[in-house]
C-alpha positions as CSV (number, residue, x, y, z in Angstrom):
1,X,-57.6,-36.5,-104.6
2,X,-58.7,-39.4,-102.4
3,X,-60.2,-38.8,-99.4
4,X,-61.3,-41.5,-97.0
5,X,-65.0,-41.1,-95.1
6,X,-65.0,-41.8,-91.5
7,X,-68.3,-43.6,-90.3
8,X,-71.0,-42.0,-88.5
9,X,-70.9,-42.6,-84.9
10,X,-74.1,-44.1,-85.1
11,X,-76.8,-45.2,-87.4
12,X,-80.4,-45.5,-87.5
13,X,-80.5,-45.4,-83.7
14,X,-78.9,-41.8,-82.5
15,X,-82.2,-40.3,-82.8
16,X,-81.5,-37.9,-85.3
17,X,-83.8,-36.0,-87.6
18,X,-83.5,-37.0,-91.5
19,X,-84.6,-35.1,-94.6
20,X,-85.0,-35.3,-98.5
21,X,-84.4,-31.8,-100.3
22,X,-85.5,-31.1,-103.5
23,X,-83.6,-28.6,-104.9
24,X,-84.5,-25.3,-106.8
25,X,-81.4,-22.6,-108.3
26,X,-84.5,-20.5,-108.2
27,X,-87.0,-20.9,-106.0
28,X,-90.4,-19.0,-105.9
29,X,-93.1,-19.6,-104.8
30,X,-94.7,-21.6,-107.4
31,X,-91.2,-23.6,-107.6
32,X,-90.2,-23.8,-103.6
33,X,-87.6,-25.8,-102.6
34,X,-89.1,-29.0,-100.8
35,X,-88.0,-30.4,-97.3
36,X,-89.4,-33.6,-96.7
37,X,-88.4,-34.7,-92.7
38,X,-89.1,-38.3,-91.4
39,X,-87.7,-40.5,-88.7
40,X,-87.1,-44.2,-88.3
41,X,-90.1,-45.5,-86.4
42,X,-88.4,-49.0,-86.1
43,X,-85.3,-50.9,-88.2
44,X,-86.5,-50.8,-92.0
45,X,-89.8,-48.1,-91.4
46,X,-89.4,-44.5,-92.0
47,X,-92.1,-42.3,-91.1
48,X,-92.6,-39.1,-93.3
49,X,-93.6,-36.9,-90.6
50,X,-93.6,-33.2,-92.7
51,X,-92.9,-31.0,-95.6
52,X,-91.2,-27.5,-95.4
53,X,-91.0,-25.3,-98.6
54,X,-88.2,-22.7,-98.9
55,X,-89.7,-20.4,-101.5
56,X,-86.2,-18.3,-101.3
57,X,-82.5,-18.6,-101.2
58,X,-82.7,-16.4,-97.7
59,X,-85.4,-19.1,-96.8
60,X,-83.4,-22.1,-97.5
61,X,-80.2,-21.1,-96.1
62,X,-82.0,-20.5,-92.8
63,X,-83.3,-23.8,-92.8
64,X,-79.6,-25.1,-93.4
65,X,-79.0,-23.6,-89.8
66,X,-81.8,-25.3,-88.4
67,X,-79.8,-27.1,-85.4
68,X,-79.3,-30.5,-85.6
69,X,-79.2,-33.6,-84.8
70,X,-79.8,-34.3,-88.1
71,X,-79.1,-35.9,-92.1
72,X,-80.0,-34.8,-95.2
73,X,-80.0,-35.8,-98.6
74,X,-79.9,-33.1,-101.3
75,X,-81.2,-33.5,-104.8
76,X,-78.0,-31.3,-106.3
77,X,-74.5,-32.0,-107.6
78,X,-71.5,-31.4,-104.8
79,X,-69.0,-31.3,-107.5
80,X,-67.7,-31.0,-111.3
81,X,-66.2,-33.9,-113.2
82,X,-62.2,-33.9,-112.7
83,X,-61.9,-34.2,-116.8
84,X,-63.4,-30.5,-117.0
85,X,-62.1,-28.9,-114.1
86,X,-58.6,-29.8,-115.2
87,X,-59.0,-29.0,-118.6
88,X,-60.7,-26.0,-117.6
89,X,-57.0,-25.0,-115.5
90,X,-59.0,-24.5,-112.3
91,X,-57.7,-25.2,-108.9
92,X,-58.2,-29.2,-108.4
93,X,-59.2,-29.0,-104.9
94,X,-62.9,-28.9,-103.7
95,X,-62.8,-26.0,-101.8
96,X,-60.7,-23.9,-104.3
97,X,-63.0,-25.0,-107.6
98,X,-66.4,-24.5,-105.4
99,X,-64.6,-20.8,-104.7
100,X,-64.0,-20.4,-108.4
101,X,-67.1,-21.6,-109.5
102,X,-69.1,-19.5,-107.0
103,X,-67.3,-16.3,-108.2
104,X,-68.6,-17.2,-112.2
105,X,-72.1,-15.4,-113.1
106,X,-74.1,-17.6,-114.9
107,X,-73.7,-16.3,-118.4
108,X,-69.8,-17.1,-118.0
109,X,-70.8,-20.9,-116.9
110,X,-72.7,-21.3,-120.0
111,X,-70.3,-19.9,-122.2
112,X,-67.2,-21.7,-120.7
113,X,-68.6,-25.2,-120.4
114,X,-70.2,-24.4,-124.2
115,X,-66.4,-23.6,-125.8
116,X,-65.1,-26.5,-124.2
117,X,-68.3,-29.2,-125.4
118,X,-67.9,-27.6,-129.0
119,X,-64.4,-28.8,-128.8
120,X,-65.2,-32.1,-128.0
121,X,-66.6,-34.6,-130.2
122,X,-70.2,-35.9,-130.8
123,X,-71.5,-38.5,-128.0
124,X,-68.5,-37.3,-125.5
125,X,-69.8,-33.6,-124.9
126,X,-69.6,-33.3,-121.8
127,X,-67.6,-34.3,-118.7
128,X,-68.8,-36.7,-116.5
129,X,-67.9,-37.8,-112.8
130,X,-67.1,-41.2,-111.4
131,X,-70.6,-41.6,-109.9
132,X,-72.5,-40.2,-113.0
133,X,-72.8,-43.8,-114.1
134,X,-73.9,-46.1,-111.6
135,X,-76.3,-43.4,-110.7
136,X,-77.5,-43.0,-113.8
137,X,-77.4,-39.0,-112.9
138,X,-76.5,-36.2,-115.2
139,X,-73.5,-34.8,-115.7
140,X,-73.2,-32.1,-113.4
141,X,-72.0,-29.2,-115.9
142,X,-75.1,-29.7,-117.7
143,X,-77.1,-26.4,-118.3
144,X,-80.2,-27.4,-119.7
145,X,-82.4,-29.8,-119.3
146,X,-82.0,-30.1,-116.2
147,X,-79.6,-27.3,-115.5
148,X,-77.6,-29.2,-112.7
149,X,-75.0,-26.8,-113.5
150,X,-76.8,-23.8,-111.9
151,X,-78.4,-26.3,-109.0
152,X,-74.6,-26.3,-108.2
153,X,-73.9,-22.8,-108.3
154,X,-76.5,-22.4,-106.0
155,X,-76.7,-24.6,-103.8
156,X,-73.3,-25.4,-102.6
157,X,-72.0,-22.0,-101.5
158,X,-75.2,-22.2,-99.3
159,X,-74.3,-25.3,-97.6
160,X,-70.5,-24.1,-97.2
161,X,-71.8,-21.0,-95.8
162,X,-74.3,-22.5,-93.4
163,X,-71.0,-24.7,-92.1
164,X,-72.7,-28.0,-92.7
165,X,-70.4,-31.5,-92.5
166,X,-70.1,-32.5,-96.4
167,X,-68.5,-36.0,-95.5
168,X,-65.3,-36.5,-97.7
169,X,-65.7,-32.8,-98.7
170,X,-66.2,-30.6,-96.3
171,X,-65.8,-30.6,-92.2
172,X,-68.8,-29.0,-90.5
173,X,-71.4,-29.3,-87.7
174,X,-71.1,-32.8,-87.1
175,X,-75.0,-32.6,-86.2
176,X,-76.0,-31.1,-89.4
177,X,-74.9,-34.0,-92.1
178,X,-75.4,-32.9,-95.7
179,X,-75.4,-35.6,-98.5
180,X,-75.6,-35.3,-101.9
181,X,-78.7,-37.7,-103.6
182,X,-80.5,-38.5,-107.4
183,X,-84.4,-39.0,-106.5
184,X,-83.9,-40.4,-110.2
185,X,-81.9,-43.8,-109.0
186,X,-84.3,-44.8,-106.7
187,X,-87.2,-44.1,-109.3
188,X,-85.5,-46.1,-111.8
189,X,-85.1,-48.8,-109.8
190,X,-88.8,-49.0,-109.1
191,X,-90.6,-47.8,-112.4
192,X,-88.0,-48.4,-114.8
193,X,-88.0,-44.9,-117.0
194,X,-90.9,-44.3,-116.9
195,X,-91.2,-40.7,-116.4
196,X,-93.4,-39.1,-113.6
197,X,-93.6,-36.0,-113.6
198,X,-93.5,-32.7,-115.8
199,X,-93.6,-28.7,-115.0
200,X,-95.3,-28.0,-118.6
201,X,-98.9,-28.1,-117.7
202,X,-99.3,-29.9,-121.3
203,X,-97.2,-32.7,-120.2
204,X,-99.1,-33.8,-116.8
205,X,-100.5,-36.5,-118.2
206,X,-102.8,-39.7,-116.8
207,X,-99.8,-42.1,-117.8
208,X,-97.2,-39.9,-115.6
209,X,-100.0,-39.9,-112.6
210,X,-100.2,-43.6,-112.8
211,X,-96.2,-43.9,-112.7
212,X,-96.8,-41.5,-109.7
213,X,-99.4,-43.7,-108.1
214,X,-97.0,-47.2,-108.9
215,X,-94.1,-45.4,-107.0
216,X,-95.6,-44.1,-104.2
217,X,-97.1,-48.2,-103.9
218,X,-93.4,-49.3,-104.2
219,X,-92.2,-47.0,-101.8
220,X,-95.2,-47.9,-99.1
221,X,-94.1,-51.7,-100.0
222,X,-90.3,-51.3,-99.0
223,X,-89.0,-53.0,-102.5
224,X,-86.0,-50.5,-102.8
225,X,-83.5,-52.5,-100.4
226,X,-86.0,-53.6,-98.7
227,X,-86.6,-49.7,-96.8
228,X,-90.2,-48.9,-96.6
229,X,-91.7,-45.3,-96.2
230,X,-94.9,-44.9,-94.3
231,X,-97.4,-42.7,-95.1
232,X,-100.8,-41.2,-94.1
233,X,-103.5,-41.3,-96.4
234,X,-103.4,-37.6,-97.0
235,X,-99.4,-38.1,-97.8
236,X,-99.8,-40.8,-100.3
237,X,-102.4,-38.5,-102.1
238,X,-100.7,-35.4,-101.8
239,X,-97.6,-37.5,-103.5
240,X,-99.6,-38.8,-106.2
241,X,-101.7,-36.0,-106.4
242,X,-98.4,-33.6,-107.2
243,X,-97.6,-33.1,-111.4
244,X,-94.5,-31.6,-110.5
245,X,-93.2,-34.3,-108.5
246,X,-91.2,-32.3,-105.9
247,X,-92.4,-33.4,-102.9
248,X,-92.4,-36.9,-104.4
249,X,-88.3,-36.2,-105.2
250,X,-88.2,-35.2,-102.0
251,X,-89.4,-38.1,-100.4
252,X,-87.3,-40.3,-102.6
253,X,-84.2,-38.5,-101.1
254,X,-85.6,-38.8,-97.6
255,X,-85.6,-42.7,-98.2
256,X,-81.7,-42.3,-99.8
257,X,-81.0,-39.9,-96.6
258,X,-82.5,-43.3,-94.6
259,X,-80.4,-45.6,-96.4
260,X,-77.0,-43.7,-95.9
261,X,-78.1,-43.4,-92.2
262,X,-77.8,-47.2,-92.0
263,X,-74.4,-47.4,-93.6
264,X,-71.1,-47.2,-92.1
265,X,-69.0,-44.0,-93.7
266,X,-73.2,-43.6,-95.1
267,X,-72.1,-45.9,-98.1
268,X,-69.9,-44.2,-99.9
269,X,-66.9,-45.6,-101.1
270,X,-64.2,-46.0,-98.5
271,X,-61.9,-43.8,-101.1
272,X,-63.2,-41.9,-103.7
273,X,-62.1,-38.3,-106.2
274,X,-62.5,-35.7,-103.1
275,X,-62.7,-33.2,-106.3
276,X,-66.2,-34.9,-107.9
277,X,-68.0,-35.9,-104.6
278,X,-70.3,-38.7,-104.2
279,X,-73.7,-39.6,-105.0
280,X,-75.6,-41.8,-102.0
281,X,-76.3,-45.4,-102.8
282,X,-74.6,-44.7,-106.3
283,X,-72.7,-48.4,-106.3
284,X,-74.6,-49.8,-109.1
285,X,-76.5,-52.6,-106.6
286,X,-80.4,-52.5,-108.2
287,X,-79.7,-49.2,-110.2
288,X,-81.6,-49.5,-113.3
289,X,-83.5,-53.0,-112.6
290,X,-86.9,-52.2,-112.0
291,X,-88.8,-54.5,-110.1
292,X,-92.2,-55.8,-112.2
293,X,-94.9,-53.4,-111.7
294,X,-98.1,-54.1,-113.0
295,X,-99.8,-52.8,-115.8
296,X,-102.9,-50.2,-115.4
297,X,-105.1,-49.1,-117.7
298,X,-104.5,-45.4,-119.0
299,X,-108.3,-44.4,-117.3
300,X,-107.3,-45.8,-113.8
301,X,-107.5,-43.5,-110.9
302,X,-104.8,-42.4,-108.0
303,X,-105.5,-43.4,-104.9
């Protein structure tokens, strides 16, 4: 089923807050869900105002219920591939499929998805959504490296329960708008496939630190679709210094929220698969085409 997305009542000038959210399916003090809040300072210049952390699912649910107006872009999948859902015989409407999915345990998800993959040929184990290719994102049914299937399992029920508006999928409180985002889309367009983060201490290298610095520089210079992120010196240092990249991913999602805020219909296709959902800016325009970044020496220090 395809569903048209209505255009926002206003863009960029309505004064609503914007946010990017780096999601965790198991938030805790050492790995919280991170919100990057910001507002337009002027057209094309988005100011990062503050970070907010949710160290538990309950804290995340409370943040979702903050009064609007706000628009937030979340780094978690909002739907499953139609091919997967149809093959498994699950409901093929979004609400029905998400209700069914929420009722499964994680063990049941792994067992079901493993069986699906085992029955498919090498090189085509996973089913993909239409937006995965242009976004460069992992399939939403993937349960390891990264476990986005668990992110969907934890995140979408919270969004639904909070009554937010999910354009094209769930009509809700129009002053609290939730969109799906993928920070890697922006990062890859700016610094190519260089890795800039790791949760593993041994892999938190100088090369990744330099990549974060180059990425932050590119965001400040407005090298992604002409949108600039305004940071304080302290915020810049904080984004570069975080080896896990959680705050940087939230900031990338904030930029995606800002881009969506300037587009009719949030930049989503006029008609898209309303079972699968859509990723902000997954239009292939500039995705995977990195802007040249000057080479840095391995010993270079972050600003």
